[in-house]
One Martini backbone bead per residue (centre of mass of N, CA, C, O) as a GRO file, in nm:
protein
   93
    1UNK     BB    1   1.612  -2.534  -9.120
    2UNK     BB    2   1.428  -2.397  -8.893
    3UNK     BB    3   1.290  -2.375  -8.573
    4UNK     BB    4   0.974  -2.340  -8.714
    5UNK     BB    5   1.004  -2.623  -8.841
    6UNK     BB    6   0.900  -2.911  -9.030
    7UNK     BB    7   0.902  -3.251  -9.116
    8UNK     BB    8   0.760  -3.404  -9.395
    9UNK     BB    9   0.674  -3.606  -9.646
   10UNK     BB   10   0.653  -3.349  -9.864
   11UNK     BB   11   0.814  -3.163  -9.658
   12UNK     BB   12   0.841  -2.846  -9.561
   13UNK     BB   13   0.670  -2.695  -9.277
   14UNK     BB   14   0.546  -2.396  -9.174
   15UNK     BB   15   0.420  -2.299  -8.873
   16UNK     BB   16   0.592  -2.039  -8.768
   17UNK     BB   17   0.677  -1.733  -8.636
   18UNK     BB   18   0.784  -1.526  -8.394
   19UNK     BB   19   0.557  -1.317  -8.430
   20UNK     BB   20   0.310  -1.497  -8.397
   21UNK     BB   21   0.374  -1.597  -8.117
   22UNK     BB   22   0.379  -1.316  -7.973
   23UNK     BB   23   0.081  -1.239  -8.043
   24UNK     BB   24  -0.049  -1.469  -7.891
   25UNK     BB   25   0.065  -1.396  -7.615
   26UNK     BB   26  -0.052  -1.115  -7.596
   27UNK     BB   27  -0.349  -1.190  -7.634
   28UNK     BB   28  -0.366  -1.371  -7.372
   29UNK     BB   29  -0.280  -1.141  -7.173
   30UNK     BB   30  -0.509  -0.952  -7.225
   31UNK     BB   31  -0.732  -1.147  -7.136
   32UNK     BB   32  -0.615  -1.186  -6.844
   33UNK     BB   33  -0.633  -0.890  -6.766
   34UNK     BB   34  -0.934  -0.861  -6.798
   35UNK     BB   35  -1.014  -1.069  -6.592
   36UNK     BB   36  -0.866  -0.934  -6.347
   37UNK     BB   37  -1.022  -0.666  -6.372
   38UNK     BB   38  -1.302  -0.781  -6.323
   39UNK     BB   39  -1.242  -0.904  -6.040
   40UNK     BB   40  -1.164  -0.635  -5.908
   41UNK     BB   41  -1.439  -0.507  -5.950
   42UNK     BB   42  -1.596  -0.716  -5.779
   43UNK     BB   43  -1.436  -0.672  -5.515
   44UNK     BB   44  -1.492  -0.368  -5.491
   45UNK     BB   45  -1.799  -0.395  -5.475
   46UNK     BB   46  -1.820  -0.577  -5.221
   47UNK     BB   47  -1.668  -0.381  -5.040
   48UNK     BB   48  -1.883  -0.157  -5.064
   49UNK     BB   49  -2.117  -0.318  -4.954
   50UNK     BB   50  -1.994  -0.378  -4.679
   51UNK     BB   51  -1.955  -0.086  -4.589
   52UNK     BB   52  -2.255   0.006  -4.613
   53UNK     BB   53  -2.358  -0.199  -4.405
   54UNK     BB   54  -2.194  -0.097  -4.163
   55UNK     BB   55  -2.307   0.189  -4.167
   56UNK     BB   56  -2.607   0.115  -4.129
   57UNK     BB   57  -2.580  -0.034  -3.859
   58UNK     BB   58  -2.456   0.198  -3.698
   59UNK     BB   59  -2.686   0.401  -3.744
   60UNK     BB   60  -2.907   0.231  -3.610
   61UNK     BB   61  -2.778   0.218  -3.334
   62UNK     BB   62  -2.756   0.527  -3.281
   63UNK     BB   63  -3.072   0.586  -3.322
   64UNK     BB   64  -3.148   0.445  -3.041
   65UNK     BB   65  -3.054   0.673  -2.904
   66UNK     BB   66  -3.066   0.936  -2.724
   67UNK     BB   67  -3.010   1.278  -2.732
   68UNK     BB   68  -2.829   1.294  -2.481
   69UNK     BB   69  -2.616   1.076  -2.563
   70UNK     BB   70  -2.542   1.208  -2.835
   71UNK     BB   71  -2.444   1.478  -2.708
   72UNK     BB   72  -2.212   1.346  -2.545
   73UNK     BB   73  -2.075   1.247  -2.819
   74UNK     BB   74  -2.128   1.482  -3.050
   75UNK     BB   75  -2.415   1.409  -3.172
   76UNK     BB   76  -2.661   1.448  -3.399
   77UNK     BB   77  -2.942   1.319  -3.523
   78UNK     BB   78  -2.895   1.436  -3.823
   79UNK     BB   79  -2.562   1.323  -3.812
   80UNK     BB   80  -2.510   1.015  -3.797
   81UNK     BB   81  -2.413   0.922  -4.080
   82UNK     BB   82  -2.174   1.118  -4.092
   83UNK     BB   83  -2.032   1.011  -3.838
   84UNK     BB   84  -1.990   0.729  -3.948
   85UNK     BB   85  -1.855   0.792  -4.226
   86UNK     BB   86  -1.635   1.043  -4.123
   87UNK     BB   87  -1.691   1.141  -3.851
   88UNK     BB   88  -1.741   1.364  -3.593
   89UNK     BB   89  -1.520   1.610  -3.702
   90UNK     BB   90  -1.663   1.661  -3.962
   91UNK     BB   91  -1.629   1.916  -4.224
   92UNK     BB   92  -1.724   2.097  -4.505
   93UNK     BB   93  -1.583   2.401  -4.497
   0.00000   0.00000   0.00000
């Protein structure tokens, strides 16, 4: 009688072998990894939404300043969102 067998009234009944047990373990870990990955995606999405909300709030606050004050800060009226998102000294070129 091996390690994965049990004695019954009618004789020895084989429950499973080592390969079956490892496949079940791998299958459950794949499911666990999938759930973890889904939660990571949800957390990443919420972090993205929080960042965008902070950017929008800062852009609204800066838009309330007059052009002279914005010029003193080195920001043009049309580039407020870019300055908030990437920094004042960001250049595309």
